[in-house]
Structures are given as structure tokens and as C-alpha cells.
N, C-alpha and C positions, 0 to 999 in steps of 0.2 A: 457749679456754676459749669454747663457747659461751651463745649467750638465743636459748630457743625462744618465738617468738612468737606470739599466733593472737588477730582478733577474730569478736566473738563477738554475735550479732546476738539479738537478746531475744523470744522470742513474745510475741503480746500477747491478756492475763491478763483475769480479773473481778473476778480477787479475787493480793492478797497469795499468792505462789505459788513454793514453793524447787526449782528447778532445777536437777538434779545436771550437775555439765560435767567432766569430767575429760583429761588429756595421756596419749596412747596413745606414747612414745614404743622403738620396738628398735634394739638392736645390733646393729650388719651390721661385719662382720671384711674389709676388701674385697679384692679382688689387689692388692698393691702392682703399680706402672709403673713405671720410670725413662726419665724423656726430658734427653738428652742433646745439653748449652748448649753452645757451641762458640763461642768469646771469636777478635771481626773482630779482626786486628794487619795493615799495611799496611805493606809498607816503601819499598824504590828497588833494590824486585829484587834485592838484592843473598844475602837468606836465603829470602828466599818465591819463588812458580815461578808462582801464578797468574796469572797478567795481568787488568791493572786499563786503564789509560790505555796508552797509545802515540804518543809525540810526535813528530814531524817537524818542524822547523822548515824554511822553505825564502825562499827568495826570490820573494815573488810577483810580479816581473816574469816572471821564466826560467822560477820552479817551479821553479828546483833547489835542492838541499841546500846552505843556506850552515855553509860550514866557517872559524869564527873559533874561536882559544882564546879570545874576551874576548863571546863570546853568555853570552846568562842566555834560563831560564826559569825564574819564579819558578809552584810550581808545590799548590796548595789543594785538596788534594780530600776531601771530607763524605759518606759515607754515612750516611740518614736512614731511620725508618719511613713509611707512609704517614701516619704522624698528622704526620709534622714532625721527629720525636724524630732530636736524632744521632748516633749511637750508636760510631760509630767517624771518623778525622781524621786526615790526613797533611801534611804541609806539607815543601816541601824545596826551595833555591834548586839548582838545575843549571847553574853554570858551563863553558862548554868544550864539551858537550854537548848536541849539537843534534839525539840521537833519542836522550833520557831517556825512561825505563819509571815505571809504576808495579805495584805487586802486593799479591795476599792470600795471607794463613797458608791461606784456606780458596777453594773455588770457591763464589762464589757470583750464577753464575748464577737460579739459583733457588730465591734466598733471599724476591723482592719488595720490596725494599729501592730506594731511591728513590737516584740517582744526582748531587750536585752540585759541580762544576768552577770552577774561576778560574783564570787563571795568567796572569803578565805576561811579555811577550818582546820580547828586542834585541839590538842585534852594535853595532861599531862600522860604522859609514856608514849604519846601517839606525833608523828609529825603532823607539820603543816603542809596544808597544798590548798589549791586551789580549785575552779569550778567555774567554767563559761560559759554562755549562751547569750548568740549574734543573733540576730533577726529571723528570729523564731514566730510563728502567727501563733493567735492568742485565738483561735476558734473552739482550742480544747482547755480551756485554758479549769483546774486549778493544773500547775503543772506539781509534777511531784517530783521534789529532787531528791536522791537518798543520797548524800556524800560521804563514803567510802575511805574510808580514815588508816591508815597500815600502822602496826603497831613500829615502834619506830625499831624495836631491838630484830624485825626484819628486814629496816628500809636502806638501802642503797640509792645513792646521792646521783643522778645518769645528768649529763646535758644533754640533751636530745637537740639536733638545730639541724632546719629545715630546707633544702632548698627546692626553685624551681627545676622546671626542665631547662631553662638555658641558665644552672647554676646558679641565679641572685636569690638569695633568699626576702622572706617574706616574713615580714613585719608584720603584729597582730594576727596573724591566724589559729584560732582553737585548736589545741594537739589533742587530741579526743582520747587519752590510754583507755583501754576494752580490756577484762581478764577475762580471763577464761573459767570458768566455774566447771570443774569438769564433773564430778556427779551430777550436773542438772544439767550437761550437756549446752553452756549457753555462757555468751560475755556479754558482761556486765561492765558499766564505763565507772573506773575505780579516780579520776585523776582526767581535770584537762586547763593546764592552763596556757596562757596564750603567750604568743614568742616575740620577742624583743627585735630592735633597730636590725641586729643579726638573724633576726629569725630564727633566734634560741629561746629554749626553756629548758628549768630547774624543773626534777620531776622523782618519786621517789617509789622509788619497784626493787620487788621479792625475788632476790637471786636462787633463792627456795625452787628452782624446776618448774617457774611458771608459764605458761603463750597465754601472750601477748600480742594485741591487734591497736594499729592506729590509724586514727582516721584524721585527715587534718581537712580545714576547712576553713573561708573565710564569709565574714557578713552572711553564713547559714549556705553555702555550695561545696559541697564535698570537692577537694582539690586530689586530694590520694586516698590510696588507701591499703595497709602496709600490714602481712600476715602473718605471723610468728617470727618480728623481726629479731636479731642476734643483740640477746641481752647479754654482755658479759663486760667485764672492766678488764684497760692492759694493765692497769696495775690500780689493785686495789688499795693496796697499803699506803700511795699517795695521793689515790683518790681520783685513780683518773678513768674514770667511769662516762663515756663518749659512744652517744649514737648518731649514726651519721645519715639521715635519708632521704632522696632525691626522688623527685618527681620521674622521676625513669623506671626509678625502680617501681614503681605502685602495678595491683596486680593489673590486668587487661581485662578492660569494660565491654561487655558487649553493649550496656546504652546502660546510661547514666543521666536522672531528671531530680534533679533535685530541689528540696526545702518546697514542697506541692504538701496540701494538707498533711503540710505539721511534719512530714518523712523525706529522712534524708536516705538513699540509697548506696546500691552498685553491684551490677548485676555483672558476673566473669562466668568465664567456659575455661578449664584443663581440661586438655584430653573428652570424656564425656561423663566430665561430671558438668557440673549448669549449680552457681554458687551465687544466691541474694545475703548480702552485707546491708545491713540496720539499722536506723538507731531513731530513735522520736526525740528530736530537737528540745521536746516541752518536758521530755522525761515520766512520760504517761501511759502505760503500758499500752496495743493496740493488739490487734487476731491480725496477723499478718500472713500470707498464703503465697505462694509462688505455685504457679500454676502449669506443666510446661506439655504439651502436646506433641509428638512422638509419630513421624508419619515416614514410613519411606519409599521408593520408588516401585514395590510392588502393589502399594493399598494398602498396609499395614497401619494399623495405630491403635499405640496404646497416648497412657496416661502419667505424669506425675504430680501427684494433688498433696502438697506439705502446709501446715499451719503451725502456728509458734507465737503465743502471746507474750510480748512481751514489750524494755522500752527498748532494745538492740539485743542483735544476736546476726543468726544466720542460720539460710536453711538451702539444702540443696539438694539435685537432685538427678540421681547418676543415670544416662543414661545402659538400655540393655547390648552387652557386646553383641550378642546375637540378632541385634539389627540391620548391621553392614549402617551405611553409609541411610544415617536421617537428615531432614528437616524438621528442626521444632522454629514453633511459633510460643510465646511465651508471656507470661500475665505474671504480674505482681497485682496485688492488692492489699490496703490496708484498713476494718473496719468497715469489708466489701464495699469501696466504695477504690476505683480500678486508677493504679496509680499511672502506671506504663504498659505499653506491648511492647514486643523487642521479636525479633526470629533471627534465627541462623543455623549453617548451615555444618552439621558434625561429616566428618568423615569416617569411614574402615580405618583401622590401621591395615596395613599392607604387608608390616613385615611380619606377620606372623606366617604368611606365605611365603616368602620370599627371603627372612630374615635381615637385619639390621644393617649388615652389611654388600649386601645385593649381589650373592653371589650365583643364586639360581640364576638372576635376569642377563651373571655373565657370560657366565656355560652357553646358557642359548646365544646369546651375543656373541658367541666364538664360536658355535657350531655351525651357524647359519654361513659364518663368511667361509670355513674351512666346507659347506655342503654347496654353494657361492663355484667351488676353486676342485671339482671330486675328482673330474675325469685330469685333471694334470697333478703330477704328484707334487713337482715342485708350488705349483699354485695352491694345494693344500700349506706347506709349510708356510707360506706369507702367510695366507688369510691368518695364519692359527696366531701369526706375528701381530698382524694387523689388527684380529680382534683383539689380542693381549694387551697392544696398547692401549688404545681406542676408549675398551673396558678402562 
């Protein structure tokens, strides 16, 4: 049943007038079309073969696979539309299997669906930790998720509290904690719990001189990045171990454009160092490139071209101090796909010429005032006093 409606605008008339109007309806027989709608079914790859997730449980310290019959990985996979509607879900607890997998009946890479993952994992003599992925693209399946578990003897439980720029709690945000493996020169994700209603999470950290990075995201969008936050307990005997982080403390971003092509990142500038911090939400290793073209007012041009193959990490380009003031053009790419461009001006540090306390500039200011009154000794004295006060 169909209802046809039309709105008519009556013309202006000088007297009562009958105006004819009518509907004109034509019957059209359109060619019938077929559309195939495929059902999405997930399992532990016992029946299906299109891999979505490959888990690997390893020791956080040695990065060697944990082989223990009492190890467990609790997995929840949720596939959603771009509007957030859940259309498929899989959950299972894998016991004694440190390399479980999740598969789909059909190929999902080109469906445009979003991928949400949540897992809890642990083993004998190891702590239980969490891993979360929110709103990730599925163009690069399968997601290689390495679960790095910390031995209980090395673990200290911390309460991490995150607040927004307005000091409000941020619930349901992923706190991605990354550990720097100094020998490899890269950061790797070791735990990513999700905040409660108070914006807090519990995490197991190593107090043995470890460098950490914390990346906070919500629905796949990076909110804040914290480099080398202080990891210390107020009272380790009572378990009073808390880390308070606030969006106002985040590193200064030149530009960030998150969750594009399965790529979260932030660009920062610290003096003459430009740093790219990145994370691949799906867990797949990517070839990430940071290219910085540097040009000066005199026309001199140099470039920095750095590449790193990893699931997360940091790339730096240091601007040569001899170049003085520099205008930089920055390009970030992942697997040869351009992610974003940015630009910034880096000014030369003048303190190397005038000192940090501006003594040289003060001297010239006083001298100039003195010279203005050099013909009169009294005026010279007044000039010196004025110069000292104004400086």
C-alpha cells in the first residue's frame, strides 16, 4: 500500500474561482533486481577459515611464548556497523592454548564493518591483564594481537586515574600502556584496560627502571599521550600506588588525525626534535615512514627520512642546529599510504648568543640610554638609573 501526497500553492484571485487540479500516475514495471545478503558467523576456526584474530600469549619480560596448560585467554569479538549497531559477536575462553584464533565464515576485509575486541588473559605465576580494541577498521585482517603478560613476582598493581582537560572522569576509554624495549628501540603494548565510571583502571606495572608510555583513546580516537610518566608508589607496603594523568599534561601535538587506515598517531615538537608516536589498532605490523623536509630563509634544504616496521612505536627527526630558523614540511605514511601532512616553524634558540638571563641585551639597553645623555653628567647618571630600572 502506498500513499501519494502533494502540496499545492493556491494562486491569488480577485473573486471566487474554481481551479482544476489532478494527480497523474503512470504505472512502470521496473526490472527486478537481486541482492545477496550474507550472514556473518564467527567461530574458533574449527569450521570457518577466514581469520579475524590471531592471539599469542607471551612473557612480557622475555617475549617468549608462555606454554602452560593452566593459561587462559577470555575473548570477546564484536563486529559493528559504522553507526554502532552490533551485527555479530563471538566469545570463548581458551584454556591451555596460547595461540588461539577467531575466524569468520565469509571474508570481511571489504565490508566496512568496525572491529571491537576485549580479552582477559593470564597464567600460573603471571598476573591477569586486559586488552581492548575499539572501533578499528577491518581492512587489514587478521589482527595479530600479542598479549604480553607480566610475571607475578615483577608486578605491582597501580590504579591509573585519567581526567579530561576540564578535570572530569572519562569512562570507557582505553588506557594503552606501552613498555619500551630498549634493546630493540621500540615501544610495545603490554596492557590496555578500559576505564570505569570514575575514569580509573587497574594495571600491573614493573618498578624495575622501566620506561613507559600511556596512550588514551576512546572509540578509536586518541585523546592524550603521556611520555615516560612517573611510576612510583606513595607507600608500596600498603599498596598505595596511583598514577594520576590529565589531558592538560599530554604532549604538545603539531597535528593528529586518528583512526584512518587502521592508524592512530600523534606528532609532537620539542625544541628541534619532531617525534611521531603511532599505534596500529588491529595489531598488524606496518612500515611507518616519517619524512621531514627542512628549508631556511636562505634557501638551504635538507630532509630527514625515517622508517620503522612495527605495530606501535616512535620515530624522531632532529633538526640541525646550524640551520637556524627552519620551516618544516612533514609527511606521515603507513605502507606507502599517505596518512597526513603537517608544517611548523622551528626558531633558533637565541640564548646561545645573548644568554638565558639577557645580560647582553640589558647592557646594550643601559648603554643606549647613557649615550642619549652623554653631554650632561647628571643626565648620564639619570640614564643609567632609568636603564637599570627598565631592564
